[in-house]
Backbone bond lengths (Angstrom), bond angles and torsions (degrees), N, CA, C in turn:
res aa  C-N    CA-C-N  psi(-1)  N-CA   C-N-CA  omega(-1)  CA-C   N-CA-C  phi
1 M - - - 1.455 - - 1.524 110.22 -
2 K 1.353 117.91 131.17 1.451 122.07 -177.78 1.528 110.73 -80.13
3 K 1.371 114.76 165.70 1.462 119.47 -174.75 1.528 111.95 -61.60
4 D 1.363 117.32 -41.81 1.461 119.64 -177.96 1.525 112.05 -66.92
5 Q 1.337 116.36 -21.13 1.458 119.28 178.98 1.525 112.13 -76.13
6 Y 1.347 118.09 -21.63 1.462 121.72 -178.98 1.533 111.23 -68.47
7 K 1.347 117.73 -21.84 1.456 120.78 -176.50 1.523 111.30 -62.10
8 N 1.323 116.28 -38.15 1.458 120.56 -178.23 1.530 113.10 -92.30
9 Y 1.328 115.42 4.00 1.476 119.35 -177.33 1.530 109.30 -94.52
10 K 1.316 117.44 117.94 1.460 122.01 -178.92 1.524 109.93 -123.34
11 V 1.330 114.85 145.14 1.465 120.59 178.70 1.523 108.27 -98.64
12 N 1.317 116.94 127.61 1.459 121.77 175.66 1.527 108.40 -85.90
13 F 1.351 115.76 94.69 1.453 120.33 -175.64 1.522 112.28 -66.71
14 D 1.341 117.48 -32.26 1.465 119.92 179.60 1.526 110.75 -61.34
15 K 1.344 116.31 -45.91 1.473 119.78 178.32 1.518 111.05 -65.73
16 Y 1.347 115.47 -37.26 1.475 119.32 -179.93 1.524 110.39 -61.50
17 Y 1.336 116.94 -47.98 1.454 119.97 -177.98 1.529 111.52 -68.46
18 E 1.337 117.76 -36.86 1.457 120.26 177.47 1.522 110.85 -59.98
19 S 1.337 116.30 -45.84 1.464 119.93 179.41 1.517 111.04 -67.59
20 A 1.348 116.96 -37.72 1.468 120.78 179.66 1.514 111.09 -65.51
21 I 1.340 117.54 -40.52 1.459 121.68 179.83 1.513 110.32 -65.25
22 Q 1.328 116.81 -39.40 1.460 120.34 -178.97 1.523 111.91 -69.68
23 K 1.334 117.68 -34.64 1.462 121.19 -173.49 1.526 113.07 -89.82
24 S 1.351 118.11 -31.28 1.455 120.88 -169.38 1.521 111.59 -111.15
25 S 1.323 116.30 130.91 1.461 121.20 174.67 1.522 110.56 -71.21
26 Y 1.330 117.52 -19.48 1.467 122.09 177.38 1.526 110.05 -56.68
27 Y 1.328 118.18 -44.19 1.454 122.25 -179.02 1.526 111.43 -73.53
28 T 1.327 117.26 -44.72 1.468 119.62 -177.12 1.530 111.26 -64.91
29 F 1.331 117.00 -42.03 1.461 120.16 178.67 1.526 110.92 -68.14
30 A 1.332 117.17 -36.62 1.462 120.63 178.67 1.528 110.37 -61.83
31 K 1.322 117.02 -42.94 1.472 120.87 178.94 1.523 110.58 -63.24
32 E 1.331 117.62 -43.92 1.461 121.33 177.66 1.525 111.17 -59.89
33 D 1.332 116.83 -42.68 1.466 121.13 -177.63 1.532 111.11 -69.57
34 I 1.335 117.77 -36.95 1.469 120.77 177.15 1.521 109.81 -63.64
35 D 1.346 117.25 -45.95 1.464 120.65 179.06 1.526 111.01 -60.65
36 Y 1.334 116.10 -40.23 1.469 119.97 178.88 1.521 110.46 -64.28
37 A 1.335 117.56 -42.96 1.466 121.39 -179.70 1.529 110.85 -65.11
38 I 1.335 117.37 -40.39 1.465 120.76 177.51 1.527 110.27 -63.12
39 K 1.304 116.16 -42.52 1.467 120.85 -177.68 1.524 112.02 -64.19
40 Q 1.344 117.58 -35.11 1.461 121.06 -173.93 1.526 114.18 -95.76
41 A 1.335 118.08 -16.22 1.469 120.48 -173.92 1.522 111.45 -80.41
42 W 1.349 115.45 145.93 1.463 122.45 174.54 1.530 110.81 -99.07
43 S 1.312 117.31 -12.56 1.461 122.07 179.39 1.521 108.25 -154.17
44 Y 1.354 115.57 167.08 1.465 118.97 178.94 1.527 110.67 -63.83
45 K 1.337 116.70 -38.10 1.462 120.57 179.61 1.529 110.67 -61.50
46 Q 1.331 116.42 -42.01 1.463 119.33 178.45 1.530 110.94 -68.47
47 F 1.328 116.55 -34.31 1.470 121.47 175.41 1.528 110.29 -56.95
48 V 1.349 116.64 -46.65 1.460 121.31 178.30 1.521 110.92 -64.49
49 N 1.345 117.00 -40.71 1.469 120.66 -179.94 1.521 111.44 -63.04
50 I 1.335 116.18 -40.42 1.474 119.63 179.08 1.525 110.30 -63.18
51 L 1.337 116.40 -43.95 1.470 119.57 177.91 1.529 111.08 -63.78
52 N 1.345 116.71 -39.37 1.468 119.89 177.21 1.525 111.15 -61.65
53 N 1.333 116.62 -41.44 1.466 120.83 178.93 1.521 112.00 -66.48
54 M 1.324 116.31 -23.84 1.465 120.66 177.66 1.525 111.66 -88.47
55 G 1.344 116.45 3.00 1.464 120.32 174.29 1.505 115.33 97.51
56 Y 1.349 118.57 13.87 1.462 121.51 -178.52 1.530 111.25 -101.15
57 F 1.328 116.01 144.21 1.458 122.88 169.75 1.523 107.07 -97.25
58 V 1.343 117.03 128.53 1.467 121.85 -176.25 1.523 108.96 -112.65
59 N 1.332 116.29 127.27 1.475 121.82 178.06 1.519 109.75 -128.57
60 I 1.351 116.06 147.86 1.462 121.69 174.17 1.520 107.84 -123.03
61 R 1.338 115.22 125.13 1.459 121.02 178.35 1.523 108.33 -136.87
62 A 1.331 115.72 123.44 1.467 122.11 -178.83 1.529 111.32 56.33
63 G 1.334 115.24 38.37 1.453 120.17 177.58 1.511 114.77 74.76
64 K 1.331 118.78 11.72 1.455 123.85 -179.82 1.528 109.82 -115.36
65 I 1.329 116.09 136.70 1.464 121.24 -178.89 1.520 109.60 -92.30
66 S 1.314 115.60 134.58 1.474 120.91 171.71 1.520 108.04 -130.83
67 I 1.327 116.17 146.45 1.465 121.52 -179.71 1.521 109.41 -130.16
68 R 1.314 114.57 158.05 1.469 120.35 177.27 1.522 108.69 -150.94
69 R 1.327 115.41 146.46 1.466 121.42 177.77 1.516 109.32 -132.19
70 E 1.314 115.72 137.70 1.467 120.65 175.80 1.535 109.51 -66.10
71 P 1.327 118.75 145.15 1.467 128.82 8.37 1.535 113.44 -92.70
72 Y 1.344 117.48 14.29 1.457 120.91 -175.81 1.530 110.55 -76.57
73 K 1.322 116.63 145.48 1.466 122.78 -178.47 1.523 112.35 -100.17
74 R 1.318 116.96 -18.15 1.466 120.58 -175.24 1.522 111.06 -88.51
75 N 1.342 117.03 131.52 1.457 121.94 172.47 1.529 109.88 -77.90
76 I 1.323 116.02 146.83 1.466 121.37 175.93 1.526 108.30 -106.15
77 R 1.332 116.85 115.39 1.454 120.67 172.13 1.523 106.59 -79.57
78 I 1.333 116.43 100.93 1.467 119.79 -163.40 1.529 112.53 -68.25
79 E 1.339 118.09 -32.16 1.468 118.91 178.33 1.519 110.49 -67.34
80 R 1.326 116.77 -41.19 1.457 120.87 178.99 1.530 111.12 -69.56
81 A 1.334 115.95 -36.03 1.461 119.83 -175.98 1.521 112.53 -78.74
82 F 1.368 117.35 -38.91 1.459 120.08 -169.44 1.527 114.38 -117.55
83 G 1.340 118.30 -3.62 1.462 120.02 175.02 1.517 113.91 109.75
84 E 1.345 114.79 177.44 1.460 121.52 -173.87 1.524 113.14 -65.54
85 E 1.328 117.78 -24.36 1.468 120.79 178.80 1.528 112.01 -64.29
86 Y 1.333 117.30 -10.89 1.468 121.40 -178.18 1.533 111.48 -111.28
87 S 1.329 116.00 20.35 1.463 119.09 171.32 1.522 108.89 -74.89
88 L 1.336 116.65 164.05 1.466 121.08 -178.16 1.525 111.20 -59.74
89 E 1.338 116.82 -43.61 1.466 120.56 -178.54 1.521 111.59 -65.73
90 R 1.353 116.65 -43.31 1.466 120.00 -178.08 1.524 111.39 -69.35
91 I 1.313 117.46 -35.26 1.467 119.99 177.66 1.524 110.17 -64.50
92 E 1.343 116.85 -44.71 1.464 120.25 177.96 1.523 110.93 -62.10
93 Y 1.326 116.99 -39.57 1.461 120.82 178.41 1.530 110.43 -65.41
94 R 1.329 117.48 -45.32 1.471 120.87 -179.10 1.517 111.21 -63.72
95 I 1.332 117.81 -35.09 1.464 121.10 178.47 1.532 110.60 -65.93
96 L 1.343 116.66 -42.13 1.467 120.79 -172.65 1.528 113.18 -83.31
97 Y 1.342 118.02 -34.99 1.454 120.17 -168.22 1.525 114.70 -117.80
98 T 1.300 118.42 1.43 1.474 120.38 175.31 1.518 109.24 -126.42
99 N 1.334 115.00 166.57 1.467 122.27 179.85 1.536 111.60 54.20
100 P 1.369 118.27 60.90 1.459 119.71 -178.14 1.526 113.44 -65.18
101 E 1.329 117.81 -27.99 1.468 121.02 -179.58 1.520 108.65 -90.20
102 K 1.320 115.95 91.93 1.463 121.83 -179.32 1.517 109.39 -109.86
103 E 1.314 115.99 157.90 1.452 120.70 171.85 1.522 108.71 -75.29
104 V 1.346 116.50 136.03 1.460 119.95 179.42 1.519 110.18 -62.05
105 Y 1.317 116.20 -43.47 1.465 121.56 174.83 1.519 106.79 -120.12
106 P 1.318 118.33 103.15 1.469 120.30 -176.13 1.514 111.99 -55.14
107 K 1.316 115.09 129.15 1.464 120.82 -179.97 1.523 109.37 -99.53
108 P 1.324 118.07 150.92 1.464 119.77 175.20 1.510 110.39 -66.12
109 Q 1.320 115.89 146.93 1.456 119.33 177.45 1.524 109.13 -63.89
110 T 1.330 116.22 135.08 1.460 120.07 -173.49 1.516 111.10 -127.47
111 W 1.289 114.01 161.14 1.471 121.75 174.74 1.515 107.12 -116.03
112 N 1.344 117.39 119.31 1.459 120.36 -173.37 1.520 109.37 -145.56
113 T 1.317 116.76 58.77 1.459 121.99 -175.84 1.524 110.53 -101.27
114 K 1.332 115.83 134.05 1.457 120.02 177.59 1.517 109.70 -80.68
115 L 1.331 115.72 137.09 1.458 121.51 178.81 1.519 109.37 -98.65
116 K 1.337 117.01 132.61 1.460 121.62 -178.53 1.519 109.43 -123.59
117 Y 1.324 115.15 144.48 1.464 120.48 178.49 1.522 108.52 -127.72
118 K 1.319 116.04 126.98 1.461 120.32 179.61 1.526 109.54 -87.38
119 G 1.332 116.00 135.18 1.459 120.46 -179.91 1.516 111.08 97.63
120 T 1.335 116.40 -166.08 1.464 121.82 -179.89 1.515 109.78 -117.90
121 L 1.317 116.18 147.19 1.461 120.67 -179.72 1.526 111.99 -71.94
122 K 1.345 116.63 -22.55 1.469 119.62 -178.45 1.520 111.46 -66.08
123 T 1.354 116.01 -39.03 1.470 119.72 -177.48 1.520 112.99 -87.68
124 K 1.335 117.61 -7.76 1.471 120.49 -178.47 1.523 110.16 -71.09
125 P 1.352 118.98 126.36 1.466 120.65 179.16 1.529 111.87 -67.85
126 K 1.316 115.75 148.26 1.463 120.14 -179.94 1.528 110.66 -74.28
127 A 1.324 115.56 142.49 1.469 120.79 179.13 1.525 110.08 -73.59
128 K 1.337 115.21 147.65 1.460 120.68 179.57 1.518 109.82 -133.23
129 G 1.332 115.69 161.73 1.455 122.04 173.56 1.520 112.98 60.19
130 L 1.341 116.52 -131.99 1.460 121.76 -176.20 1.522 112.11 -64.32
131 K 1.336 117.80 -34.53 1.465 120.31 178.29 1.522 110.63 -62.42
132 A 1.334 115.06 -45.33 1.463 119.58 178.82 1.526 111.04 -64.44
133 L 1.328 116.18 -38.03 1.468 120.99 178.78 1.520 110.74 -60.83
134 Y 1.335 116.98 -46.09 1.456 120.40 -178.63 1.525 111.59 -66.41
135 L 1.325 117.43 -41.96 1.464 120.31 179.60 1.530 110.98 -65.30
136 Y 1.330 116.36 -40.81 1.467 120.19 179.70 1.524 110.61 -66.71
137 Y 1.339 116.07 -37.58 1.467 120.54 178.35 1.524 110.42 -63.74
138 C 1.337 117.41 -41.93 1.468 121.58 177.40 1.527 110.56 -63.56
139 Y 1.349 116.70 -36.31 1.465 120.65 178.50 1.528 110.85 -65.44
140 L 1.338 116.80 -42.38 1.464 120.53 -179.72 1.526 111.23 -66.27
141 L 1.337 116.36 -36.37 1.460 120.00 179.39 1.529 112.79 -79.50
142 K 1.341 116.16 -5.45 1.469 122.48 179.54 1.525 111.71 58.32
143 V 1.355 115.59 45.10 1.456 119.33 178.82 1.519 112.01 -85.97
144 F 1.349 117.83 -11.98 1.453 119.88 177.87 1.523 109.43 -78.41
145 P 1.342 118.33 133.54 1.464 120.38 -177.12 1.517 112.21 -69.07
146 K 1.327 116.86 150.38 1.454 122.95 -178.38 1.524 109.13 -115.67
147 K 1.322 117.45 116.90 1.463 123.67 176.15 1.528 112.28 55.02
148 N 1.353 115.58 34.02 1.465 120.31 174.40 1.528 112.32 53.74
149 M 1.339 117.58 43.71 1.460 122.12 -176.41 1.526 110.89 -73.30
150 Q 1.333 115.83 152.05 1.451 121.84 176.26 1.532 109.87 -91.12
151 H 1.338 115.79 143.37 1.460 120.90 -179.78 1.519 109.11 -134.59
152 K 1.297 116.38 139.80 1.460 120.56 174.13 1.518 108.74 -73.55
153 L 1.320 115.92 125.99 1.462 120.47 -176.75 1.529 109.77 -85.68
154 T 1.317 115.60 82.17 1.456 121.07 173.84 1.532 108.77 -73.36
155 P 1.331 118.71 164.75 1.469 119.56 177.15 1.527 113.02 -55.38
156 E 1.343 116.60 -37.68 1.463 119.60 178.95 1.529 110.64 -63.96
157 M 1.356 116.24 -41.25 1.457 119.89 179.67 1.522 111.54 -67.89
158 R 1.350 116.80 -36.75 1.461 119.42 177.45 1.526 110.78 -64.81
159 E 1.329 116.44 -35.59 1.467 120.18 175.34 1.524 109.92 -64.39
160 A 1.347 116.10 -40.44 1.466 120.72 178.43 1.526 111.09 -66.84
161 V 1.345 117.35 -36.95 1.468 121.44 178.38 1.524 110.35 -63.29
162 K 1.345 116.17 -38.90 1.466 119.63 176.41 1.522 110.96 -60.40
163 K 1.337 114.87 -41.33 1.463 119.55 179.15 1.523 110.39 -65.26
164 M 1.328 116.53 -40.99 1.457 120.98 178.23 1.528 111.00 -63.07
165 D 1.346 116.60 -39.74 1.462 120.21 177.58 1.526 110.80 -62.20
166 E 1.326 115.21 -38.30 1.472 119.57 177.78 1.525 110.63 -62.93
167 Y 1.342 116.50 -45.24 1.467 119.86 177.67 1.530 111.12 -63.01
168 S 1.340 116.96 -36.79 1.464 120.79 179.83 1.526 110.75 -64.38
169 E 1.333 116.67 -42.56 1.466 120.78 178.26 1.527 110.77 -62.96
170 Q 1.330 116.56 -41.93 1.459 120.46 179.20 1.530 110.50 -64.26
171 T 1.333 117.00 -42.01 1.468 120.57 179.82 1.520 110.96 -65.01
172 R 1.344 117.36 -40.42 1.473 120.74 178.74 1.527 111.04 -62.56
173 L 1.343 116.34 -39.49 1.463 120.07 178.31 1.524 110.71 -62.90
174 L 1.333 116.77 -44.29 1.462 121.15 -179.88 1.523 111.30 -62.72
175 C 1.330 116.19 -40.95 1.468 119.95 -178.88 1.527 111.48 -72.36
176 K 1.331 117.02 -40.26 1.459 120.68 -176.92 1.523 111.84 -62.24
177 Y 1.346 116.28 -41.74 1.469 120.37 -177.38 1.527 112.21 -101.99
178 N 1.346 116.06 10.05 1.466 121.61 176.05 1.532 111.76 52.48
179 I 1.325 116.07 50.28 1.459 122.40 -179.07 1.530 108.58 -93.02
180 T 1.320 116.81 123.49 1.465 120.72 -178.32 1.519 113.45 -121.66
181 T 1.335 118.10 -15.69 1.465 120.74 -179.24 1.529 109.58 -131.15
182 L 1.337 115.26 162.22 1.465 119.87 177.63 1.528 111.27 -65.54
183 C 1.320 116.51 -30.47 1.468 119.99 177.79 1.528 110.40 -64.31
184 E 1.338 116.06 -45.12 1.470 120.43 177.27 1.534 110.57 -64.46
185 L 1.317 116.17 -35.28 1.464 120.78 178.60 1.528 110.71 -63.26
186 N 1.337 117.50 -46.01 1.463 121.59 179.72 1.527 111.54 -64.95
187 T 1.341 116.31 -37.90 1.465 119.98 177.60 1.525 110.84 -63.04
188 R 1.329 115.57 -44.96 1.461 120.23 179.33 1.536 111.07 -65.40
189 K 1.340 116.92 -37.85 1.469 120.60 178.73 1.534 110.67 -63.58
190 N 1.313 117.19 -40.13 1.470 120.60 177.06 1.526 110.85 -63.74
191 D 1.351 116.26 -37.19 1.473 119.63 176.40 1.527 110.49 -62.76
192 F 1.327 115.87 -41.52 1.464 120.20 178.45 1.528 110.81 -63.35
193 K 1.330 116.90 -39.51 1.467 120.88 179.90 1.528 110.93 -64.36
194 E 1.339 116.70 -41.10 1.465 120.34 177.47 1.527 110.77 -64.83
195 E 1.338 115.54 -40.87 1.469 120.09 177.31 1.529 110.67 -62.98
196 L 1.327 116.00 -41.15 1.464 120.94 179.41 1.527 111.23 -62.05
197 Q 1.320 116.39 -45.66 1.467 120.36 -179.08 1.525 111.05 -63.86
198 A 1.335 116.87 -38.67 1.468 120.44 178.43 1.525 110.95 -64.07
199 L 1.320 116.56 -40.62 1.473 120.47 178.88 1.523 111.42 -67.05
200 I 1.342 116.68 -40.06 1.474 120.74 178.71 1.527 110.34 -63.34
201 N 1.334 116.61 -42.25 1.463 120.77 178.74 1.537 110.92 -63.97
202 E 1.332 115.09 -40.09 1.470 119.24 179.29 1.528 110.88 -64.92
203 R 1.339 116.53 -40.00 1.465 119.87 179.57 1.524 110.80 -67.33
204 K 1.335 117.10 -37.65 1.466 120.33 177.55 1.534 110.81 -59.98
205 K 1.350 116.41 -41.73 1.474 120.49 179.08 1.530 110.57 -62.87
206 L 1.348 115.73 -40.13 1.463 119.18 179.20 1.529 111.23 -66.32
207 Y 1.330 116.73 -40.06 1.468 120.31 176.13 1.543 110.30 -60.69
208 Y 1.317 115.38 -42.79 1.465 120.34 -179.41 1.529 110.21 -64.11
209 T 1.334 116.20 -43.25 1.466 120.53 179.20 1.521 111.13 -63.13
210 R 1.342 116.05 -41.55 1.466 120.23 -179.73 1.532 111.25 -64.14
211 D 1.353 116.24 -41.35 1.469 119.91 -179.04 1.524 111.82 -65.73
212 K 1.347 117.21 -29.26 1.466 121.06 -178.50 1.529 112.54 -84.91
213 M 1.332 116.82 -12.38 1.470 120.17 -178.96 1.525 110.51 -70.74
214 P 1.321 118.19 143.96 1.478 120.51 177.32 1.526 111.15 -65.68
215 E 1.321 117.03 154.08 1.460 122.27 -174.23 1.527 112.44 -64.33
216 N 1.321 117.10 -32.88 1.464 119.92 -177.55 1.526 113.24 -79.13
217 Q 1.319 117.52 -7.24 1.480 120.93 -179.47 1.530 110.41 -84.66
218 N 1.326 115.51 143.72 1.466 120.94 -179.24 1.537 109.95 -71.45
219 K 1.340 115.81 121.64 1.471 121.04 -177.25 1.524 112.17 -105.27
220 E 1.334 116.27 8.66 1.466 119.48 -173.78 1.535 111.65 -64.20
221 E 1.315 117.05 -41.34 1.466 120.55 -177.41 1.530 111.51 -63.34
222 I 1.337 116.64 -45.83 1.462 119.37 -179.32 1.527 111.71 -69.62
223 L 1.345 116.55 -30.56 1.463 119.89 175.33 1.530 111.00 -65.95
224 N 1.327 116.46 -39.63 1.468 120.67 176.56 1.525 111.37 -62.14
225 D 1.355 115.98 -39.02 1.472 120.00 177.62 1.525 110.71 -64.95
226 I 1.335 116.72 -39.95 1.471 120.71 179.17 1.523 110.38 -64.08
227 I 1.333 116.61 -42.79 1.470 121.20 179.10 1.529 110.70 -63.63
228 A 1.347 116.34 -42.71 1.467 120.65 -179.80 1.527 111.31 -62.57
229 I 1.331 116.96 -42.23 1.470 120.38 178.19 1.518 110.35 -67.72
230 G 1.334 117.05 -36.38 1.466 120.52 176.72 1.525 111.97 -60.07
231 E 1.338 116.37 -38.94 1.468 120.47 177.64 1.529 110.88 -66.04
232 K 1.332 116.36 -39.89 1.476 119.92 177.24 1.529 110.74 -64.25
233 I 1.325 116.67 -40.83 1.471 121.26 179.22 1.523 110.13 -60.88
234 T 1.317 116.51 -42.35 1.472 120.80 179.18 1.519 111.08 -60.63
235 K 1.331 116.91 -42.96 1.462 121.37 -179.56 1.528 111.47 -65.72
236 V 1.333 116.64 -42.14 1.470 119.99 -179.05 1.530 110.18 -67.81
237 R 1.330 117.20 -40.35 1.469 120.48 177.21 1.527 110.86 -61.68
238 K 1.316 116.19 -37.19 1.463 120.35 178.08 1.532 110.51 -64.46
239 K 1.331 116.34 -39.54 1.471 120.35 178.08 1.526 111.22 -64.19
240 I 1.334 116.12 -41.07 1.469 119.99 178.90 1.529 109.94 -63.74
241 K 1.330 116.10 -41.50 1.459 120.21 178.65 1.530 110.94 -64.11
242 L 1.330 116.76 -39.62 1.460 120.55 176.88 1.529 110.99 -61.99
243 C 1.327 116.46 -41.60 1.472 120.47 177.89 1.527 110.91 -61.55
244 D 1.324 116.23 -43.26 1.465 120.21 178.71 1.527 111.03 -61.20
245 N 1.339 116.10 -44.04 1.465 120.31 -179.36 1.526 111.92 -66.50
246 I 1.332 116.49 -38.86 1.471 120.32 178.27 1.523 110.29 -62.88
247 E 1.326 115.37 -45.39 1.467 119.85 -179.56 1.525 111.14 -61.51
248 K 1.340 115.83 -41.06 1.465 120.68 -178.28 1.524 111.60 -70.28
249 Q 1.330 115.68 -41.43 1.462 120.26 -173.16 1.530 114.21 -83.10
250 S 1.327 116.73 -20.44 1.469 119.65 -176.33 1.527 112.15 -59.59
251 L 1.335 115.96 -47.44 1.465 119.61 179.40 1.525 111.29 -64.92
252 E 1.341 115.77 -37.41 1.470 119.38 177.72 1.525 110.64 -63.37
253 K 1.321 116.84 -42.56 1.464 121.31 -179.94 1.526 111.21 -64.93
254 L 1.331 116.25 -41.68 1.468 119.96 178.26 1.524 110.98 -60.73
255 A 1.343 116.31 -42.50 1.467 120.65 178.79 1.525 111.10 -65.02
256 Q 1.341 116.78 -40.49 1.466 120.51 -179.84 1.527 111.35 -67.18
257 I 1.329 116.01 -41.47 1.469 119.60 178.84 1.527 110.77 -65.47
258 K 1.336 115.74 -40.85 1.464 120.06 178.39 1.528 110.65 -62.03
259 A 1.336 116.41 -43.77 1.471 120.33 178.69 1.525 110.64 -63.85
260 F 1.342 116.97 -39.58 1.460 121.50 178.76 1.525 110.86 -62.76
261 E 1.333 116.17 -44.90 1.472 120.30 -179.17 1.524 111.02 -67.42
262 E 1.331 117.11 -35.82 1.468 120.05 177.30 1.524 111.38 -65.56
263 R 1.338 116.03 -39.71 1.471 118.98 176.84 1.521 111.47 -63.49
264 Q 1.322 115.70 -41.01 1.466 119.59 177.60 1.526 110.75 -62.16
265 K 1.339 116.26 -41.41 1.455 121.01 179.59 1.531 111.00 -63.77
266 Q 1.331 116.35 -42.49 1.463 121.10 178.67 1.526 111.41 -64.21
267 E 1.337 116.01 -39.77 1.470 119.68 178.73 1.530 110.84 -63.73
268 K 1.330 117.11 -40.90 1.470 120.70 178.07 1.525 111.19 -63.79
269 E 1.331 115.72 -42.32 1.464 119.64 179.11 1.526 111.21 -64.44
270 Q 1.336 116.41 -39.08 1.464 120.28 177.59 1.520 111.62 -64.07
271 K 1.340 116.72 -39.74 1.468 120.21 177.67 1.522 111.14 -64.08
272 K 1.347 116.63 -41.54 1.459 120.62 178.96 1.525 111.58 -63.31
273 S 1.356 114.94 -41.97 1.464 118.58 -179.78 1.530 111.34 -66.42
274 K 1.332 116.38 -35.72 1.466 119.85 177.41 1.525 111.03 -65.09
275 K 1.346 116.73 -40.28 1.464 120.58 178.67 1.530 110.71 -63.13
276 K 1.335 115.86 -41.49 1.469 119.73 178.72 1.521 111.02 -63.27
277 D 1.343 116.31 -42.35 1.470 120.45 178.96 1.523 111.00 -61.14
278 R 1.317 116.75 -38.44 1.462 120.35 179.29 1.535 110.90 -65.68
279 R 1.337 116.14 -39.82 1.469 119.71 178.19 1.506 111.54 -61.84
280 Y 1.342 116.72 -43.46 1.470 120.19 179.42 1.513 111.54 -65.25
281 E 1.337 116.97 -35.64 1.467 120.58 178.93 1.514 111.42 -64.12
282 R 1.347 117.29 -34.28 1.458 119.91 178.04 1.536 111.31 -68.66
């Protein structure tokens, strides 16, 4: 592109930030943390201190606030990214005149949910195949909570929680349809694809019927049917995506577990060899 062509070239920052917010957890977590700091702060200075304690660098240039958190290099101009409610004036107003019930000493956001299990563990059947693989993988990663401990939800931990939620959804799918092998997984995925195609065809017929209806006729009922089928399509597509992710991740998990067990075996052998060396030294 030549220099004279740059004159007519403009960047749509609103679209850029919208796409960035949708794609990056950096933006979504930053917005959550700003709202939390506004809610807990008694003054603008304390608002900045809370963000600093959460790992953010806060800068003001030309009356505009920008923040950044490691390891990211890009500053977020929060008013441009999140709207007028995040301008310097509006933030100061929200701190002073909203959220009157604040914590005297702001506490970190915590996760403290009790886990309950219905029935008895003695009668519960043991997991097999892919279900057992996923449960064992979660055990190795230590994702199961211990004694209902509280944890500060840092951005890194929130990213990990998202990953845990993904594993939970995959495990629920495996248990619901009693899938234990990759062959059964592929069979079930094909069933989902057939179900998806049938729903798409049904929705097309409803669209065609609606378009042929006269303008004075009430179309609300058929629109409700189209919306209901759209919701079913979304759910089935999600199941297909879960199947794809399970298939992709299963081999990775097996390799990781194998590597973990090999390291454990090597560590045991090293301990045994050290004990033998000590005996010879005596």
